[in-house]
C-alpha positions in Angstrom: 17.5 64.3 98.1 16.7 60.6 97.7 18.8 58.5 95.2 17.3 55.2 94.0 19.2 53.4 91.3 20.5 56.1 88.9 17.6 58.5 89.3 17.4 61.4 91.7 14.3 62.6 93.5 14.3 66.1 94.8 11.2 67.2 96.7 9.3 64.2 95.4 9.7 65.2 91.8 11.4 62.5 89.7 13.9 63.1 86.9 12.2 62.0 83.7 14.0 59.1 82.0 11.8 59.0 78.8 10.9 61.6 76.2 7.9 63.8 76.9 5.3 64.5 74.3 2.4 67.0 74.6 -1.0 65.6 73.5 -2.4 69.1 73.2 0.4 70.1 70.8 -0.2 67.0 68.7 -3.9 67.9 68.5 -3.0 71.3 67.4 -0.8 69.7 64.6 2.3 71.4 65.9 4.9 70.2 63.4 7.8 70.2 65.8 5.9 68.0 68.2 4.8 65.7 65.4 8.4 65.4 64.3 9.5 64.6 67.9 6.8 62.0 68.1 8.2 60.3 65.0 11.6 60.2 66.4 10.5 58.9 69.7 8.5 56.1 68.0 11.5 55.1 65.9 14.1 55.3 68.7 12.3 54.5 71.9 8.8 53.2 71.5 8.1 54.7 75.0 7.2 58.2 76.1 5.5 60.3 78.7 2.3 62.0 77.6 1.5 65.4 79.2 -1.5 67.7 78.5 -3.7 64.6 78.1 -6.9 66.2 79.4 -7.9 63.4 81.8 -8.6 64.9 85.3 -6.4 64.0 88.2 -9.6 63.5 90.3 -10.7 60.7 87.8 -7.3 59.0 88.2 -7.2 59.3 92.0 -10.9 58.1 92.4 -10.1 55.0 90.3 -7.0 54.1 92.1 -8.8 54.4 95.5 -11.7 52.3 94.3 -9.4 49.6 92.9 -7.3 49.3 96.0 -10.5 48.8 98.0 -11.4 45.9 95.6 -8.1 44.2 95.9 -8.1 44.4 99.6 -11.3 42.4 99.7 -11.1 38.7 100.8 -9.9 36.4 98.1 -13.2 34.4 98.2 -15.1 37.6 97.2 -12.7 38.5 94.5 -13.0 35.0 93.0 -16.7 35.6 92.4 -15.5 37.7 89.4 -12.9 35.4 88.2 -12.4 34.0 84.7 -14.8 31.1 85.2 -17.7 33.6 85.6 -16.8 35.6 82.5 -18.9 35.4 79.3 -16.3 36.6 76.8 -13.8 34.4 74.9 -11.1 34.0 75.9 -12.2 34.1 79.5 -8.8 35.2 80.5 -9.5 38.6 78.8 -12.0 39.5 81.5 -12.3 39.4 85.3 -10.1 38.8 88.3 -6.9 36.7 88.4 -5.0 36.0 91.6 -1.3 36.1 92.2 0.5 33.9 89.7 -2.3 33.8 87.2 -0.4 35.4 84.3 3.0 34.5 82.8 4.5 37.4 80.9 8.0 35.9 80.7 8.1 32.2 80.5 11.6 31.7 82.0 10.7 33.7 85.1 7.5 31.8 85.8 4.2 33.2 86.8 4.0 36.9 87.9 3.4 37.7 91.5 0.6 40.2 90.9 -3.2 40.3 91.0 -5.2 41.6 88.0 -8.7 42.6 87.0 -9.5 42.9 83.3 -12.5 44.5 81.5 -13.3 46.0 78.1 -16.1 47.8 76.4 -19.3 46.4 77.9 -21.2 44.9 75.0 -23.9 42.2 74.3 -22.7 38.6 74.0 -20.8 38.0 70.8 -19.2 35.3 68.8 -16.2 37.5 68.2 -13.3 37.1 70.7 -12.5 39.9 73.2 -16.1 41.2 72.7 -19.0 41.0 75.1 -20.2 41.9 78.6 -18.1 42.5 81.7 -18.9 40.7 84.9 -18.0 43.2 87.7 -18.9 43.8 91.4 -21.5 46.4 92.2 -21.3 49.1 94.8 -22.5 46.9 97.6 -19.3 44.8 97.1 -16.8 47.3 95.8 -18.0 50.9 96.1 -17.3 53.0 93.0 -15.1 50.3 91.4 -17.3 49.8 88.3 -18.3 53.4 88.0 -14.7 54.7 88.3 -13.3 52.3 85.8 -15.9 53.1 83.3 -15.4 56.8 83.8 -11.7 56.3 83.2 -12.4 54.2 80.2 -14.5 56.9 78.6 -11.9 59.6 79.4 -9.0 57.6 77.9 -10.9 56.4 74.8 -12.5 59.8 74.0 -9.7 62.2 75.0 -6.5 60.4 74.5 -6.6 57.4 72.1 -8.1 59.3 69.0 -5.7 62.1 69.3 -2.8 59.7 69.6 -3.9 57.8 66.5 -4.0 61.1 64.6 -0.6 62.0 65.9 0.8 58.7 64.7 -0.8 59.1 61.3 0.7 62.6 60.9 4.1 61.5 62.1 4.0 58.8 59.4 3.1 61.4 56.7 -0.4 59.9 56.3 -3.7 61.7 56.3 -4.6 62.5 59.9 -7.7 60.3 59.8 -5.9 57.3 58.1 -6.3 55.1 61.1 -10.0 56.0 61.7 -11.3 53.3 59.3 -9.7 50.7 61.5 -10.9 52.1 64.8 -14.6 52.8 64.4 -15.3 49.7 66.7 -11.9 49.1 68.4 -11.1 46.5 71.0 -10.0 47.7 74.4 -8.4 45.6 77.1 -8.5 47.7 80.2 -6.7 46.4 83.2 -6.0 47.0 86.9 -2.9 45.5 88.3 -2.3 45.2 92.0 1.4 44.6 92.9 2.0 43.4 96.5 4.5 45.2 98.6 8.1 44.1 98.6 8.2 41.9 95.5 5.5 42.5 93.0 6.6 41.7 89.5 5.7 41.6 85.8 8.1 39.6 83.7 9.8 41.3 80.7 7.6 41.4 77.6 6.3 43.6 74.8 2.7 44.6 74.6 0.6 43.0 71.8 -1.7 45.8 70.5 -1.3 49.1 68.8 -0.3 51.1 71.8 -0.8 51.1 75.6 -1.9 54.0 77.8 -0.4 53.4 81.2 -1.4 55.3 84.4 1.0 54.6 87.2 0.2 55.3 90.8 2.4 58.2 91.9 4.9 56.6 94.2 8.3 57.9 95.3 10.4 55.4 93.4 9.8 53.7 90.1 8.9 50.1 89.5 8.5 50.2 85.7 11.7 49.3 83.8 12.1 49.9 80.0 14.6 48.5 77.7 15.6 51.3 75.4 18.8 52.2 73.5 20.3 48.8 74.5 19.9 49.1 78.2 17.3 49.0 81.0 16.2 52.3 82.5 13.7 53.1 85.3 10.5 55.0 84.4 9.3 57.2 87.3 5.6 57.8 87.9 4.7 61.5 87.8 1.1 62.0 88.7 0.3 64.4 85.9 1.6 62.3 83.0 0.7 59.0 81.4 3.2 56.5 79.9 2.6 55.5 76.3 4.3 52.5 74.8 3.9 51.1 71.3 2.8 47.6 70.8 3.7 44.7 68.4 0.8 45.4 66.0 2.1 49.0 65.3 5.6 47.7 64.8 4.2 45.1 62.3 2.0 47.7 60.6 4.9 50.1 60.1 7.1 47.3 59.0 9.6 47.9 61.9 9.8 51.6 61.6 8.0 52.2 64.9 9.3 49.9 67.7 7.5 47.9 70.3 9.8 48.1 73.4 10.3 45.5 76.0 9.5 46.4 79.6 9.0 44.8 83.0 8.0 45.7 86.5 10.0 45.1 89.7 8.1 46.6 92.7 10.2 46.6 95.9 8.6 49.4 97.9 7.0 48.5 101.2 3.5 49.5 99.9 1.2 48.0 97.4 1.1 49.5 93.9 -1.9 50.1 91.5 -1.2 50.2 87.8 -3.9 51.1 85.2 -3.0 50.1 81.6 -5.4 50.4 78.7 -4.3 48.2 75.8 -5.7 49.7 72.5 -6.4 47.4 69.5 -8.1 48.0 66.2 -11.4 46.6 65.1 -11.4 42.8 65.7 -11.6 42.0 62.0 -8.8 44.3 61.0 -6.3 43.0 58.4 -2.9 44.6 58.9 -0.9 45.2 55.8 2.7 46.1 56.7 3.9 49.2 54.9 5.9 48.4 51.7 4.8 44.7 51.6 2.1 42.6 50.2 1.6 40.8 53.6 -1.8 40.5 55.2 -2.0 39.8 59.0 -5.1 39.2 61.0 -5.2 41.3 64.1 -7.6 38.8 65.7 -5.1 36.0 65.2 -2.3 38.0 66.6 -4.3 38.7 69.7 -5.4 35.1 70.1 -1.9 33.7 69.7 -0.6 36.2 72.3 -3.2 35.2 74.8 -2.5 31.5 74.2 1.2 32.1 74.8 0.5 33.9 78.1 -2.3 31.8 79.6 -2.0 28.4 78.0 1.5 27.7 76.9 3.0 30.0 79.6 5.7 31.1 77.2 5.2 34.8 77.7 3.7 37.9 76.1 4.5 39.7 72.9 7.7 39.3 70.9 10.4 37.1 72.4 12.7 39.0 74.7 15.1 36.2 75.8 18.2 38.0 74.6 17.6 41.0 76.8 19.5 40.7 80.1 
């Protein structure tokens, strides 16, 4: 048995530190599972999702192709950097080297590499909307294909069912969110953490929710601030991590919580992480429950990107008070 921190690993199977929700049960409108989801969203804002329907082969193929891309020479990767992207803001697409992003201002720039993409669309005047500039198979075999396959799987099999689960948990009609997600914004990311010291500063996510696929490694790197303390979140290969974002906390007027988290990767191997940040239609006006407020989702997104990439203050809601 291997003991790392306060978590025990027996035969490579980590002890779960967050609640587990079955997507299949949510899709079946299982009332007990819907009630559990409500409690998890109110108390934790983080959960493991099982029975999600995305094949393990799709996940493994994507991780393999992504690792190959990040192992390319820096000069080649820079050919797909922000300056080559056609979407505004340019930092929402393409490759960024070590130290490009600052998720927690006081800690400085994060030692990690990233590649961002979204739905591949024609050029647009709307932010976060337009074409991806990505390497083809002659440069990075299967990179583009695998990421698009994963994108389709996540956005067709997982995101819609989760939205309906959230609606039912909130005692709304199950299709209540559909009107805001007929043309959603997706920020899909690959993160490459170097061995022995990759980090992502403490932050909250900005969107409605995040679907995170962690590479299955023997010790956790993701840390979550829940119930007033930090816990480690292991990376079982058959489950995704779901965390709620600031927009859903705003929308529910604080009922569902957006939870701070960070990454501290100290294993002697590199780590691939595959988050998909789900946002509503770009022109959505959020009206927090029980209020007469109106909040532009577009402005929330732009302010967050400015804070991370321009002002270098960090991402999401301020988390300075969390030790």
